[in-house]
C-alpha positions in Angstrom: 97.5 -34.4 -85.2 95.8 -34.1 -88.4 97.0 -37.6 -89.0 95.1 -38.6 -85.7 91.8 -36.4 -86.8 91.6 -38.6 -89.8 91.7 -41.9 -88.2 88.9 -40.6 -85.8 87.0 -40.0 -88.6 87.2 -42.7 -90.2 87.4 -44.7 -87.6 83.0 -43.0 -87.1 82.3 -44.0 -90.5 83.1 -47.4 -90.0 80.7 -47.7 -87.4 77.7 -45.9 -89.3 78.7 -47.7 -93.1 81.0 -49.3 -95.2 83.3 -47.1 -97.0 84.9 -48.7 -100.4 88.0 -47.8 -101.1 88.4 -48.7 -104.7 86.9 -45.5 -105.8 87.3 -45.2 -109.7 88.8 -42.0 -110.8 85.7 -40.7 -112.2 84.4 -40.7 -108.6 87.6 -39.0 -107.7 86.7 -36.5 -110.4 83.3 -35.8 -109.6 84.4 -35.5 -105.8 86.8 -32.5 -106.7 84.3 -31.1 -108.3 81.5 -30.9 -106.1 84.0 -30.0 -103.2 86.1 -27.2 -105.4 83.8 -24.1 -104.5 84.6 -25.6 -100.5 88.4 -25.5 -101.7 87.9 -22.2 -102.7 85.8 -21.1 -100.2 88.7 -22.0 -97.6 91.8 -20.8 -99.6 89.8 -17.0 -100.1 88.7 -16.9 -96.7 92.9 -17.8 -95.9 93.7 -15.2 -98.3 91.1 -12.6 -96.7 93.2 -13.0 -93.2 96.4 -12.0 -94.7 95.6 -9.8 -97.8 95.8 -6.7 -94.8 99.5 -8.1 -93.4 100.5 -8.0 -97.4 99.3 -4.7 -98.3 100.6 -3.0 -95.6 104.2 -4.1 -95.9 104.7 -2.3 -98.9 103.9 1.0 -97.6 105.5 0.9 -94.1 108.6 -0.5 -91.8 109.4 -3.6 -90.4 108.5 -1.6 -86.4 105.5 -0.5 -87.5 104.7 -3.6 -89.4 105.6 -5.5 -86.0 102.8 -3.2 -84.2 100.1 -3.4 -86.0 100.9 -7.7 -86.6 101.0 -7.5 -82.9 97.0 -6.3 -82.2 96.2 -8.5 -85.1 97.1 -11.9 -84.2 95.3 -11.0 -80.3 92.1 -9.5 -83.0 91.8 -13.1 -84.4 91.7 -14.5 -81.0 89.0 -12.5 -80.2 87.2 -13.9 -82.9 87.4 -17.5 -81.4 83.9 -17.3 -80.2 82.4 -16.2 -83.2 84.4 -19.1 -85.2 83.7 -21.5 -83.0 80.1 -21.4 -83.1 79.0 -20.5 -86.5 81.9 -23.4 -87.2 79.4 -25.7 -85.2 75.6 -24.8 -86.9 77.4 -25.4 -90.7 75.6 -28.7 -90.3 72.6 -28.2 -88.9 72.1 -25.2 -91.0 72.5 -27.4 -94.0 70.4 -29.9 -93.1 67.3 -27.3 -92.4 68.1 -25.6 -96.1 65.1 -26.8 -98.4 63.3 -28.4 -95.6 62.5 -26.4 -93.0 63.5 -22.7 -93.8 61.3 -21.2 -91.5 62.8 -22.6 -88.7 66.2 -21.9 -90.4 65.5 -18.3 -90.6 64.6 -18.1 -86.8 67.8 -20.5 -85.7 69.9 -17.3 -87.7 68.1 -14.8 -86.3 68.4 -16.4 -82.5 72.8 -16.5 -83.7 72.7 -13.6 -84.4 71.3 -11.8 -81.2 73.0 -14.5 -79.0 76.4 -13.6 -81.2 75.2 -9.7 -80.1 75.0 -10.1 -76.5 78.2 -12.0 -76.5 80.7 -10.2 -78.9 79.7 -6.1 -78.2 81.2 -6.7 -74.8 84.1 -8.1 -75.9 84.6 -5.7 -78.6 83.5 -2.6 -76.3 86.1 -3.9 -74.0 88.8 -4.6 -76.3 88.7 -0.4 -77.7 89.1 0.4 -73.7 91.9 -1.7 -72.3 93.4 -2.7 -75.3 96.0 -0.6 -74.4 96.9 -2.8 -71.2 96.5 -5.6 -72.3 99.3 -5.2 -75.0 101.7 -3.6 -72.9 101.1 -6.5 -70.7 101.3 -9.2 -73.0 103.6 -7.9 -75.5 106.1 -5.1 -73.7 105.8 -1.8 -73.5 107.6 -1.5 -76.7 104.3 -3.0 -78.6 102.4 0.0 -76.4 101.4 1.3 -80.3 100.0 -1.7 -80.8 97.3 -0.9 -78.5 95.5 2.0 -80.4 95.4 -0.4 -83.8 94.0 -3.0 -81.3 91.3 -0.4 -80.2 90.1 0.3 -83.8 90.3 -3.7 -84.1 88.2 -4.2 -81.6 85.1 -2.2 -83.7 86.1 -4.2 -86.2 85.4 -7.5 -85.1 81.9 -6.4 -84.0 81.4 -6.1 -87.8 83.7 -9.1 -88.5 81.4 -11.2 -86.6 77.9 -11.1 -88.5 80.4 -11.4 -91.6 81.2 -14.8 -90.5 77.5 -15.7 -89.5 76.8 -14.3 -92.8 80.0 -16.3 -94.4 78.8 -19.7 -92.9 75.0 -19.3 -93.8 76.3 -18.5 -97.5 78.5 -21.8 -97.6 75.6 -23.9 -95.9 73.0 -23.0 -98.2 75.2 -23.7 -101.6 76.1 -20.0 -102.1 79.7 -20.8 -101.8 80.7 -18.9 -105.0 78.9 -15.5 -104.1 80.3 -15.5 -100.4 83.9 -15.5 -102.6 83.1 -12.8 -104.2 81.5 -11.2 -101.7 85.3 -11.5 -99.8 87.1 -10.7 -102.7 85.7 -7.7 -102.7 86.6 -7.3 -98.7 90.0 -7.5 -100.1 90.3 -4.7 -100.6 89.0 -2.6 -97.8 90.7 -5.0 -95.3 94.1 -3.6 -96.7 92.6 -0.2 -97.3 91.7 -0.1 -93.3 95.0 -1.9 -92.3 97.0 1.2 -94.9 95.5 4.0 -93.1 95.6 2.5 -89.4 99.4 1.7 -89.5 100.0 5.0 -91.4 98.7 7.1 -88.5 100.8 5.1 -86.3 104.0 5.8 -88.4 102.6 10.1 -88.6 101.4 10.1 -84.7 97.8 11.0 -85.4 95.9 11.8 -82.1 92.8 10.2 -84.1 94.3 6.7 -84.4 97.5 7.0 -82.4 95.9 8.2 -78.9 98.2 10.5 -77.6 
């Protein structure tokens, strides 16, 4: 699929302008340096998405980890809307940066309001019906995952804002700043996940429900 995507992009670029293939070593080094911050941003984001599961696996058994992982997988699916929307805005934000800062701010505000209207009902609805959703998809053995998904429903609302601000940071050339913010967020993500699963393991009503 990736190979087909590369061919499609190459064909589209060929219609716009000719792309020379005989690029020297110096040019490749320049490209690597210019894109290193974007590469780091992608790596940091991937690590951020997985760090909670890695940290949790140290403190709980496989069964409890499975409950959390099931809920975390559904949580990732819920982020589809903000991820797609913000990803489509990245080129536009990059074009407006430095050329029309007023429109840039206006667009970010409109996007924030739109995401709030879309994500808020999804997040609160997840809190309300998480238990039924998990049992329907995974079966009764994963009933405990419903409590985790309920908490992640609230986290989703906050995460949506971070997706938008992360997109804004990358599009305005502040990748290093955002990478620093994400590194700080590792500790918060791991700690939250640990608190949730330890509450599940102890049968804490505040976290796990009845």
